[in-house]
C-alpha positions in Angstrom: -25.5 -10.7 -14.9 -21.9 -9.7 -15.8 -21.2 -9.6 -19.5 -17.6 -9.4 -20.9 -16.9 -8.7 -24.5 -13.9 -10.7 -25.8 -12.9 -9.1 -29.0 -10.2 -11.1 -30.7 -10.5 -9.0 -33.9 -9.1 -6.0 -32.0 -7.0 -8.0 -29.4 -5.9 -11.3 -30.9 -4.1 -12.5 -27.7 -7.5 -12.8 -26.0 -7.9 -16.1 -27.8 -6.1 -17.6 -24.7 -8.2 -16.0 -22.0 -8.7 -17.4 -18.5 -11.8 -16.9 -16.3 -10.6 -15.0 -13.2 -12.4 -13.7 -10.1 -10.5 -11.3 -7.8 -11.5 -9.7 -4.6 -9.6 -6.9 -2.7 -10.1 -5.4 0.7 -13.6 -6.8 1.2 -15.3 -9.5 3.2 -18.5 -11.3 2.2 -20.2 -14.1 0.3 -20.3 -14.4 -3.5 -22.3 -16.9 -5.6 -22.0 -17.6 -9.3 -24.0 -19.7 -11.8 -24.5 -20.1 -15.5 -21.1 -19.3 -16.9 -21.5 -19.2 -20.7 -19.5 -18.3 -23.7 -21.2 -17.5 -27.0 -20.0 -16.2 -30.3 -21.7 -13.0 -31.4 -21.9 -11.0 -34.7 -19.4 -8.2 -35.1 -20.9 -4.9 -33.9 -23.7 -6.4 -31.8 -22.0 -5.5 -28.5 -19.7 -2.5 -28.1 -18.5 -3.0 -24.5 -18.8 -4.9 -21.2 -22.0 -4.4 -19.3 -24.0 -5.5 -16.2 -27.7 -6.4 -16.0 -29.0 -5.6 -12.5 -31.5 -7.5 -10.4 -34.4 -5.5 -11.9 -33.3 -6.3 -15.5 -31.8 -2.8 -16.1 -28.7 -2.7 -18.4 -25.9 -0.5 -17.1 -22.2 0.1 -17.5 -19.5 -2.4 -16.6 -19.1 -1.1 -13.0 -21.6 -1.3 -10.1 -21.6 0.1 -6.6 -23.5 -1.6 -3.8 -25.1 0.2 -0.9 -26.3 -1.1 2.5 -30.1 -1.8 2.1 -30.9 -0.7 5.6 -29.0 2.5 5.8 -30.1 6.0 5.0 -27.6 7.9 2.7 -26.6 10.3 5.4 -25.7 7.4 7.7 -23.3 5.7 5.4 -19.8 5.6 6.8 -17.3 7.3 4.5 -13.6 6.6 4.2 -12.6 9.6 6.3 -14.8 8.5 9.2 -13.1 5.0 9.1 -9.7 6.6 9.1 -10.5 8.8 12.1 -11.3 5.7 14.2 -7.8 4.3 13.7 -5.6 7.4 14.1 -2.3 7.1 16.0 -0.8 10.4 17.2 3.0 10.8 17.2 5.4 13.7 17.6 6.9 13.2 14.1 6.7 16.6 12.6 7.3 15.4 9.0 3.9 13.8 9.0 2.1 16.4 11.2 2.1 13.8 13.9 -0.7 11.6 12.6 -0.8 8.0 11.2 -3.7 5.6 10.6 -4.1 1.9 10.0 -4.5 1.6 6.3 -5.1 -2.1 6.0 -5.1 -5.3 8.0 -5.1 -6.4 11.6 -2.3 -5.8 14.2 -1.3 -3.6 17.1 0.2 -0.2 16.8 1.1 2.3 19.5 3.3 5.4 20.1 5.3 5.8 23.2 7.5 8.8 22.6 9.8 8.7 20.7 9.0 5.1 19.4 6.2 3.8 17.2 5.6 0.1 17.7 3.8 -2.3 15.3 3.1 -5.9 16.2 1.3 -8.6 14.3 0.6 -12.2 15.1 -0.7 -13.4 11.8 1.2 -13.8 8.5 -1.1 -11.4 6.6 -1.0 -7.8 5.4 -0.8 -5.0 8.0 -0.2 -1.4 6.8 0.2 2.0 8.6 0.2 5.3 6.6 0.4 9.0 7.3 -3.0 10.8 6.9 -1.4 13.8 5.1 1.5 14.0 2.7 5.0 14.7 4.0 5.4 18.4 4.8 7.5 20.8 2.8 8.3 18.8 -0.4 8.3 20.9 -3.6 8.7 19.9 -7.3 12.2 20.2 -8.8 14.1 19.4 -5.6 15.7 16.4 -3.8 15.0 15.2 -0.3 16.1 12.4 2.0 13.5 10.8 4.2 15.1 8.7 7.1 13.7 6.7 9.9 15.4 4.4 12.4 14.0 0.9 12.8 14.3 -2.3 14.9 12.8 -5.4 13.4 12.1 -8.9 14.9 10.5 -11.1 12.2 9.3 -14.2 14.1 7.5 -15.9 11.2 7.9 -15.6 7.4 5.8 -17.9 5.3 8.2 -17.7 2.4 7.8 -14.5 0.5 7.2 -12.1 3.4 8.6 -8.6 4.0 8.2 -5.2 5.6 8.5 -2.2 3.3 8.9 1.5 4.0 7.6 3.8 1.4 7.4 7.4 0.4 4.3 6.9 -1.9 2.4 9.5 -3.9 -0.5 7.0 -4.6 -0.4 8.7 -8.1 1.9 6.1 -9.7 5.3 7.2 -8.3 6.9 5.9 -5.1 10.2 5.1 -3.6 10.8 2.3 -1.0 13.1 0.0 0.9 12.5 -3.5 2.2 13.5 -6.0 5.0 13.1 -9.7 4.1 13.8 -13.1 5.7 13.3 -13.9 9.4 15.3 -13.0 12.5 16.0 -9.7 14.1 18.3 -6.7 13.8 20.9 -6.3 16.5 19.9 -2.8 17.4 18.7 0.2 15.3 19.2 0.4 11.6 18.5 3.5 9.4 16.2 3.4 6.4 17.0 6.3 3.9 14.7 7.1 1.0 15.6 9.5 -1.8 12.6 11.6 -2.9 13.6 13.1 -6.2 11.0 15.5 -7.4 13.2 16.7 -10.2 12.8 13.3 -11.9 9.4 12.4 -10.4 7.4 15.6 -9.8 4.4 13.7 -8.4 6.4 12.7 -5.4 5.8 16.2 -4.0 2.7 14.7 -2.5 4.3 11.6 -0.9 2.8 9.8 2.1 4.9 7.9 4.7 3.7 4.2 4.4 4.8 1.1 6.3 3.6 -2.2 4.7 4.0 -5.8 6.0 3.1 -8.9 4.1 3.2 -12.6 5.1 5.2 -12.0 8.2 4.6 -11.9 12.0 6.7 -10.0 14.5 7.5 -6.7 16.2 8.8 -3.5 14.5 9.9 -0.3 16.1 10.5 3.1 14.5 11.9 6.4 15.7 13.3 9.7 14.4 11.4 10.1 11.2 13.1 13.0 9.5 12.9 14.8 6.1 15.7 17.0 4.8 16.4 18.8 1.6 19.7 17.7 0.0 21.9 19.0 -2.8 21.4 17.5 -6.2 23.8 14.6 -6.8 24.6 14.0 -3.1 22.6 10.8 -2.9 22.0 8.6 -5.9 19.6 6.0 -4.5 17.9 4.6 -1.4 20.0 2.9 1.2 20.1 1.2 4.6 22.7 1.9 7.3 23.1 -1.3 9.4 23.8 -1.7 13.2 27.6 -1.4 12.6 27.3 1.8 10.5 27.8 0.1 7.2 25.9 1.6 4.2 24.0 -1.1 2.3 21.7 -1.4 -0.6 18.0 -0.5 -0.1 17.1 -4.1 0.7 18.2 -6.2 3.7 17.6 -9.9 4.5 17.5 -11.0 8.1 18.8 -14.4 9.3 17.7 -16.4 12.3 
């Protein structure tokens, strides 16, 4: 049993609450019954809670384990990552990427990393360690050259390139629409650890959403720059024009 405390004394706006079930990064079957709402006396319940299958009351979060696996045989996150490693010669990421999420093909044929996906779903590739050599209180420019051929976009799709700390702060650029680039473009991301110190532990991350197509990358480079030389992220198109950090392709 899942029990949620709706306290409109403390949070009046909860008087217009919706019932919402959300899943993320899991597969499985979920059944629900006996959805009930009851008014309670003030002070009777202090927080959300779960009553497990044996009738034990616990906190509001519960972790399931495989019933038929011994603890030392459970697969941890690192083991899963090691099954999907892609080796590159990109020094800035110590030459190692992994598939973070989704289904698709990824391969490295020096000097080009190629990502392909046939379904309009998420597909993500990320470095397994933070970018090398970044320190707090400095500014850096991360650049990568890219070719894109978006063959299907279901309406709000994109491919995004990040330097992401996974600790709140990140910087990114995005390609939208459908169609292809007429050659190589350059993505440039400003990593400003003067303004955002947590970016000193940034990972290189490529994320696609609701698109199909083929994407090629080469020449991932990280360089320290003088303060004030670059104000924001940008894209250099096939003709050498400097654009905003976002680009929309046309068929």
